[in-house]
N, C-alpha and C positions, 0 to 999 in steps of 0.2 A: 504493500499500500504506500510505502515510502516513495515509490517510483511515481505513483500518481500525484501525491500531495506536492512534491517538489516543482511540478509544473504548473501548479495553481498560483495565482496572484496572492499575495499576502492578504490575509483575512482581516478585515476592519469591523468585524462583528463585535458587539459588546461581550464583555466577559461576564460569567455569571449566569448567562443563559440556561434555563432549566430544560427546555425542549428545543429540538433543531427546528428550523423554520420549515413551514408547509411547501409541498412541492407544487402546489397550485400557484396559479399568478405567473408573472415575469420571472425567469431565472436570472440569478445575478452570480458574480463569481463568489462573492461573500456567502450566498446562500449554498452554492454548490460545495464550497469548502466546508461549511458548517455540517452539512449532510454526511459528507465523507467523514469528517472528524467525529461526528456521532455514531458511526460504525455502520450506516445503511449500506447494504450490497456487500457485506463483509461477514466472515464468520462461518461455523458450522453447526449443523444440529440445533439445539434449543437456543444457541447464541446467535443465530443468524437472523439478520434483519432484511427484509425484501427491500430493494432499492425503490421500487415503485409501491406505494401503499394506497389501498382504497380508503378514503375518508367520507365524511358526510358531504362533502362538496362534490364528490364524483357522481356523475350520472351518464348512462349510456342508453339512448333510444332504441338501440338496435342488439344490446346483449345485456347479460345479467352480470352485476358486479357485486362482490361481497367478500366475506371472510370465512375461513374455513379453521375452526378451533385447533390448536395445537398445544395440548396440556403441558404446562411447565416453561413454554416458551412462546414467541411471538406468532400470532395467527398467520396462516397463509392468506394471501391477498390475491384473489383471481378477478378477472376482468372478463370473463365469458364462462358461460355454463360449462362448455367444453373443457376448459382448463380445471375447472373443479372436479369434473368426472375423472380427468387424467391423473391429478394429484390423488385422488383416493385409489385408483386402480394401481398406480405405481407403488403406493404404500402396501397394498395388499400383495403385490407380486415380490415384495421384500426388499425394496430400497432401503439402505442403511440411512440415507438423508435425502430429503426432497427439499430443494431450494427454488421458490418461485421468484420470477422477476430478478433473475441474476444478472449483473452488469458485465457486459463486454466493453470494459473501459477504453476511452479514445486513446489514452496514454499508456505507456508500458506499465506491466502490473504482474503480479504472481499468478501463477497457475491456479486453478480453482481448487486443486488438491492440496496445495501448499497449507500447512498447518496441521495436517493429519499425521499420525505417528508413522515414522520412516519414510515420509516423503521429503526429499531434499528441496531445497528452494530453487524456483525456476521462474525466470523472468520471460514473459510473453510481449510480443509486439501489440502496440495499441491499434484499436481498430481505425484509427485515423490513417496510419501507414498502409494497412491492408486495403482500405477503400482506395487510397491514392494509386496504389500499385494496379488495382482492379479497374481504375477508371470509373468508379462509382462515387457519386457525391455522398459524403458521409452524414451531412445534416448539421444544423445547428438548432438551438432552441429559438422558437419564434421570436423575432424581433431583436435577436442578439447575435454576437459572433462566438458565442460559447458553443463547443461542440457538444452535440446531443449525446447522452449516455444511453446507447442501445441496450436492451435487455434480451436475454434468453428466456423464453417464456418459463420453462421448468428444467433445472439442472438436477440430476439425481447421482447419488454416489453409492456404489455398491462395494461390498467387502467380501474378497474372495479368500482370504486368509489372513493370519496375523501380520500386519503392516503391508496388505497388499490391497490395493483400491483401483477402482475404475470409475470414470465419470461419463455420463451421457447427457447431452443437451437435446432436449425435446422440444423442437420448434412446432407449437400448437397452432395449426393453421387449417381452417376448412378447405375441402378440396377445390372449391371454386376459386379460392384466392391462390392456392399453391399451383393450380394448373391454369391459371390465366395466360391466355395465349400471346398477349403483348409482353415480351420480356423486359421492355423498359418501364412497365408500371412500378410505381413506388413500392408496393408490397412485395413485387417479385424481386426488385432489386435488394430490398432488406434481407429476404431469404437467402439470395445468393451471397451477400456479404457475409451473413452469420455462417453460411456453409463454408466459405473461404477461411473464416478465422477459425472455425472449429477444426478445418484439416489442418492448417499449420500449427495449430496448438496441440494436436495429439488428442483432441477430444471427440469421442464417438458422437455421431449425430443421428437424430431420429426425427425425419419430418413427420409428424403425428397428426393424424385426423381423428379427433376425438369422437366424431359422429359415427365412427366405424365401431365403437364400443356397443356391444348389444344392450339394448335398452333394460332388459331383465337383469342382466349382470349388474349394471349400474345401480338399479333400484335396489337389489339385494346388498350390494357394498355399502351404499349409503346408509341403509337401515342396520346393518351390522358394524359398520366402523367403529371400533373402540375409541373412546375419548379419554384415554388414560395414558400415563406416561410409560416408556418403554420398560423400566424397572419394575413397575407396578404390573404391567402385563405379565412379566416373567414370574412375578410372585404367585399371581393367580394361576398361571399354568402348572405351577409346582404344588398347588394346594390339593388336599385329599378330596375336597368336593369336585374340583375339576377332573381328576383322574377318574372319579366314580362315574361322572356324566359321560366322558369320553368312552371308557370301558363299556358301560351299558349300552349306549347308543351304537357303538361299533358292533356289539355282538346282535342286538335286536331291532337296531333302527331301520334296517333295510325290509323288515317284514311286519313291523308294528309302528304306529305314529309315534314320534319322539315326544310328542305332548304327554301321552299317555305313559311313556317310560319315565320321564322326568317328574310327572304328578306322582306316580307310584313310589319313586325314591323319596320324594317329599314327605308323603304320607308314612311310609315307613320309618323315616327318621324324625317324624313329629316336627317337620319344619313348616314355616308358613308357605301357603300355596304361592307359587310363582318365584320363590326365593332362588331356586336353582336354575331358573331360565337364562340369566345373564351368563352362567357357565356354558350352557349349551350354545348360545349366540356366539360367544367368544371362540368356542371350539370349531364352529362352522367358519367363522372368519379365518382362523389360522389353518383350516383344513385338518386339524387333528382329527376331526369327524369328517369323513369324505361325503360331500355332497355337490352335486353339478350346479353351480350358482348361475348358469346361463338359464335355468329352468326356475319356476316359482319355488319359493321355499314356503311350504304350507306344512305346518307342525302337526296337522291333523291326518296328514298322508305319510306314508313310509319315506324314507329319504331315497335318494337316487345316486348312485356313485358316479364318478366322473370329474369331481371337482379339482382333484389333484392333477389330473391329466390335462384339464383345461388351464390350470394355473401354469403348468410346465410350457404348454403350448403358447400361452400369452406372453410368458417371460421372454421366450425366444423370438416371438413375432414383433413384440414391441421395444425389447431391449436387446436382443441378440444375445442373451445370456442364459446359459443352463444352470440349474440349480445343483 
């Protein structure tokens, strides 16, 4: 990040500011410097702060904008329903980290993996130079000469072993934009510019079309998505209650309704009705209980195998990664 800061003009902002300035309104060098100094567009995991944030001032007549809760850290900020769907899908597929609105800084900067264990420092060229070499206009903030900070819609980190990491840029664009026949359209130029940036930076890239996510799968993942911290999820999966539910539904859930199975366990253990259903739902999310989530999840009907196969297929399709 030092490589970014030294290219900025000295900040004249007042000391003692508790919050960084809003990103709405006219961009200034002082505002840009303050946002970077506050850590936006930087960090990993729960410490990451998206460069672009959705605030009360944001409104889009053509898409849905909002927040996706991230327990223990900053919420994900999405600017289209497709981005929200893709964030949840990538979390389900096992991404170690999902960073939305990740900046491809105009100036030289560290590789997105820097800061993780075992990753040495590596400085990348800024997007300004990449754009200049490609003959593509980089762009500036409206009404200024300040280079615009372009962003990767979603950047995922994957862990393949101790101190072994991979990163994937997911350029989240509808098909009609991605395959616009005019190569000089501004959206097509932005797509090409980020493709070149990823290629020279050694970042795997996926031009994603979220409308391709099956509707039933999205509905199920949205309903099952656990809003708990990773360490809490680990504790729940190691609990006796969770193990009992997984064992019972794995043995009997494909010939009897899981609702009846869970209710019977609650009754035998004199537990409140419905108290064990959260364990069942989490086990379906993790696929510790195999159920095909491209089909309706109806707890009054027996489960249907195929969820693990579906998950592995989608990992390879969307991320080119095998589990």
